[in-house]
C-alpha positions in Angstrom: 29.0 101.8 66.4 32.5 100.9 67.4 35.2 100.5 64.8 36.7 97.0 64.3 39.9 96.4 66.0 43.2 95.3 64.6 42.6 91.6 65.3 39.3 91.7 63.6 40.8 93.2 60.5 43.6 90.7 60.5 41.1 87.8 60.7 39.0 89.1 57.8 42.1 89.5 55.7 43.1 86.0 56.4 39.7 84.7 55.5 39.7 86.7 52.3 43.1 85.3 51.3 42.1 81.7 52.1 38.7 81.7 50.3 40.2 81.5 46.7 41.7 78.0 47.1 38.5 76.8 48.7 36.5 78.2 45.8 38.8 76.4 43.3 38.5 73.3 45.4 34.7 73.6 45.3 34.7 74.2 41.6 36.8 71.0 41.1 34.4 69.1 43.3 31.4 70.4 41.4 33.2 69.6 38.1 33.9 66.1 39.3 30.4 65.7 40.5 29.1 66.9 37.1 31.4 64.5 35.3 30.3 61.6 37.5 26.6 62.6 37.0 27.2 62.7 33.2 28.9 59.3 33.4 26.0 58.0 35.5 23.5 59.4 33.0 25.5 57.8 30.1 25.7 54.4 32.0 22.0 54.6 32.7 21.2 55.6 29.1 23.4 52.8 27.8 21.8 50.3 30.1 18.3 51.4 29.0 19.5 51.4 25.3 21.0 47.9 25.8 17.7 46.7 27.4 15.7 48.3 24.6 18.0 46.7 21.9 17.8 43.3 23.7 14.0 43.7 23.8 14.0 44.4 20.0 16.2 41.3 19.5 13.9 39.2 21.7 10.9 40.5 19.8 12.5 39.8 16.5 13.4 36.2 17.6 9.8 35.8 18.8 8.5 37.1 15.5 10.8 34.7 13.6 9.6 31.8 15.7 6.0 32.8 15.1 6.6 33.1 11.4 8.2 29.6 11.4 5.2 28.2 13.3 2.7 29.9 10.9 4.7 28.6 8.0 4.6 25.1 9.4 0.9 25.4 10.2 0.3 26.7 6.7 2.3 23.8 5.2 0.3 21.3 7.3 -2.9 22.9 6.3 -1.9 22.8 2.6 -1.0 19.0 2.9 -4.3 18.4 4.7 -6.2 20.3 2.0 -4.4 18.3 -0.7 -5.2 15.0 1.0 -8.8 16.1 1.4 -9.0 17.1 -2.2 -7.6 13.7 -3.3 -10.0 11.9 -1.1 -12.9 13.9 -2.5 -11.7 13.1 -6.1 -11.6 9.3 -5.1 -15.0 9.6 -3.5 -16.5 11.3 -6.6 -14.9 8.7 -8.9 -16.3 5.8 -6.7 -19.7 7.4 -6.7 -19.6 7.8 -10.5 -18.6 4.2 -10.9 -21.3 3.0 -8.5 -23.9 5.1 -10.4 -22.8 3.6 -13.7 -23.0 0.1 -12.2 -26.4 0.9 -10.9 -27.6 2.1 -14.3 -26.1 -1.0 -16.0 -27.8 -3.3 -13.4 -31.1 -1.6 -14.0 -30.8 -2.0 -17.8 -29.7 -5.7 -17.4 -32.7 -6.3 -15.1 -35.1 -4.7 -17.6 -33.6 -6.8 -20.5 -33.7 -10.0 -18.5 -37.3 -9.4 -17.3 -38.4 -8.7 -20.8 -36.7 -11.9 -22.1 -38.2 -13.9 -19.3 -41.7 -12.5 -20.0 -41.3 -13.5 -23.7 -40.1 -17.0 -22.7 -43.2 -17.4 -20.5 -45.4 -16.3 -23.4 -43.7 -18.7 -25.8 -44.0 -21.5 -23.2 -47.7 -20.9 -22.8 -48.1 -21.0 -26.6 -46.2 -24.2 -26.8 -48.3 -25.8 -24.1 -51.5 -24.7 -25.8 -50.2 -26.1 -29.1 -49.4 -29.4 -27.3 -52.9 -29.5 -25.9 -54.3 -28.9 -29.3 -52.2 -31.6 -30.9 -53.2 -34.1 -28.1 -56.8 -33.3 -28.6 -56.5 -33.6 -32.4 -54.6 -36.9 -32.0 -57.3 -38.3 -29.7 -59.9 -37.2 -32.2 -58.1 -38.8 -35.1 -57.5 -42.0 -33.0 -61.3 -42.1 -32.5 -61.7 -41.9 -36.2 -59.3 -44.9 -36.7 -56.6 -43.0 -38.6 -54.0 -44.8 -40.6 -50.7 -45.6 -38.9 -48.6 -43.2 -40.9 -50.9 -40.4 -39.9 -50.8 -41.3 -36.3 -47.0 -41.6 -36.6 -46.7 -38.1 -38.1 -48.8 -36.7 -35.3 -46.7 -38.4 -32.7 -43.6 -36.9 -34.2 -45.1 -33.5 -34.2 -46.1 -34.0 -30.6 -42.5 -35.1 -29.7 -41.1 -32.0 -31.4 -43.6 -29.8 -29.5 -42.6 -31.5 -26.2 -38.9 -30.9 -27.0 -39.6 -27.2 -27.8 -41.6 -26.9 -24.6 -38.7 -28.4 -22.6 -36.2 -26.0 -24.2 -38.4 -23.1 -23.4 -38.9 -24.3 -19.8 -35.1 -24.5 -19.3 -34.7 -21.0 -20.9 -37.4 -19.7 -18.5 -35.5 -21.2 -15.5 -32.3 -19.5 -16.7 -34.0 -16.2 -17.1 -35.7 -16.5 -13.8 -32.3 -17.1 -12.1 -30.9 -14.1 -14.0 -33.8 -11.9 -12.9 -33.3 -12.9 -9.3 -29.6 -12.3 -9.5 -30.0 -8.9 -11.0 -32.7 -8.0 -8.4 -30.2 -8.7 -5.7 -27.5 -6.8 -7.5 -29.8 -3.8 -7.7 -30.7 -4.1 -4.0 -27.0 -4.1 -3.2 -26.7 -0.7 -4.8 -30.0 0.8 -3.7 -30.4 -0.5 -0.2 -27.0 -1.9 1.0 -28.1 -2.0 4.7 -30.9 -4.5 4.0 -28.9 -6.4 1.3 -29.4 -10.1 2.1 -29.2 -12.7 -0.7 -31.8 -15.5 -0.3 -31.0 -18.8 -1.8 -33.6 -21.4 -2.7 -35.2 -23.1 0.3 -33.7 -26.5 1.0 -30.6 -25.9 -1.2 -27.9 -28.5 -0.2 -24.5 -29.5 -1.5 -21.1 -30.6 -0.4 -17.5 -29.3 -0.2 -15.4 -30.7 -3.0 -12.1 -28.9 -2.3 -10.7 -27.1 0.8 -7.9 -24.6 0.7 -6.9 -23.9 4.4 -4.2 -21.5 3.3 -6.6 -18.9 1.8 -9.7 -20.1 3.7 -11.9 -20.8 0.7 -13.8 -23.9 -0.5 -15.3 -25.2 -3.7 -18.9 -26.4 -3.5 -20.7 -29.1 -5.6 -23.6 -26.7 -6.4 -23.7 -23.8 -8.7 -25.9 -21.5 -10.9 -28.1 -24.4 -12.1 -29.1 -25.2 -8.6 -29.9 -21.5 -7.8 -26.6 -20.5 -6.1 -26.1 -16.7 -6.0 -23.1 -14.6 -5.2 -23.0 -13.2 -1.6 -25.3 -16.1 -0.5 -24.4 -17.5 2.9 -24.6 -21.3 3.6 -24.1 -23.3 6.8 -21.5 -26.1 6.9 -22.2 -29.2 9.0 -20.8 -32.6 9.5 -23.0 -35.5 10.8 -25.7 -33.0 11.7 -23.2 -30.8 13.7 -22.8 -27.2 12.8 -19.1 -26.4 12.1 -19.2 -23.0 10.3 -20.5 -20.7 7.6 -19.3 -19.7 4.1 -20.1 -16.8 1.8 -20.4 -17.4 -2.0 -17.9 -15.3 -4.0 -18.1 -16.9 -7.5 -20.7 -19.0 -9.2 -20.2 -21.4 -12.1 -23.0 -23.6 -13.8 -22.4 -26.7 -11.6 -20.0 -25.4 -8.8 -19.2 -22.4 -6.8 -16.4 -20.8 -4.7 -17.0 -19.6 -1.2 -14.9 -17.9 1.5 -14.9 -19.1 5.1 -16.6 -16.5 7.2 -14.3 -15.3 10.0 -15.7 -15.9 13.5 -18.0 -18.7 12.3 -15.6 -21.6 11.9 -15.9 -24.0 14.8 -13.8 -26.8 13.2 -11.5 -27.1 10.2 -13.5 -28.0 7.0 -12.8 -31.2 5.1 -13.9 -32.5 1.8 -17.3 -34.1 2.0 -18.7 -31.7 4.6 -22.3 -30.7 3.8 -23.6 -27.2 3.1 -27.2 -26.1 3.3 -29.3 -23.0 3.3 
């Protein structure tokens, strides 16, 4: 192997002397790169941390909104429950009231029926007594009784007739009461088929008209067989002009409301009503 020459040794020495600054330069570059990498890592980390924190904040706000929604929903449900409870209480109270009215109506119907049956029995007894007195009077007349005896028998007969008339009127009143109570009972037990039937051929007239409140006063009442909730037709000169529903009944008159949708013309005093 040949030995290196002088030029070669000189070049190697030069390279050896120049490599130290390059190494320092390289170390600086590596240091700067390391610092830049660290800064990049820090920036990336901060960005990720910021995103994570923002995600936490967004999630917290979402949770807060969900809690507000749930709270509003719970409040609404609570109000709905309270309203439903109140409605249930009112329904129960109405049912109890209706049940009590039904019991009262049944009791009144039973009492009225019993009283009517007794009146019928008393009337039959009075009629039988009247027949007996008539027969006895005829027999005594055939025997040519004295005038004072015949007079006394006639007075007895008149008293019996009066008693029979009173009992007959009492029976009519009780009959009307029984009919009224039967319809009241039907109103509670079968409201869908609740229809009040008034006496066939019942007629009357309008005495007073109140156009402001749409009611009229009729010339017929309880004595003629008028019942509450009964419906009567109104006509004038044989022309149908409307319908009215009975709302209140007095002995010889009654109050009725004009039925919406059935009035063809305005009512006037003197218009006829019929069933």
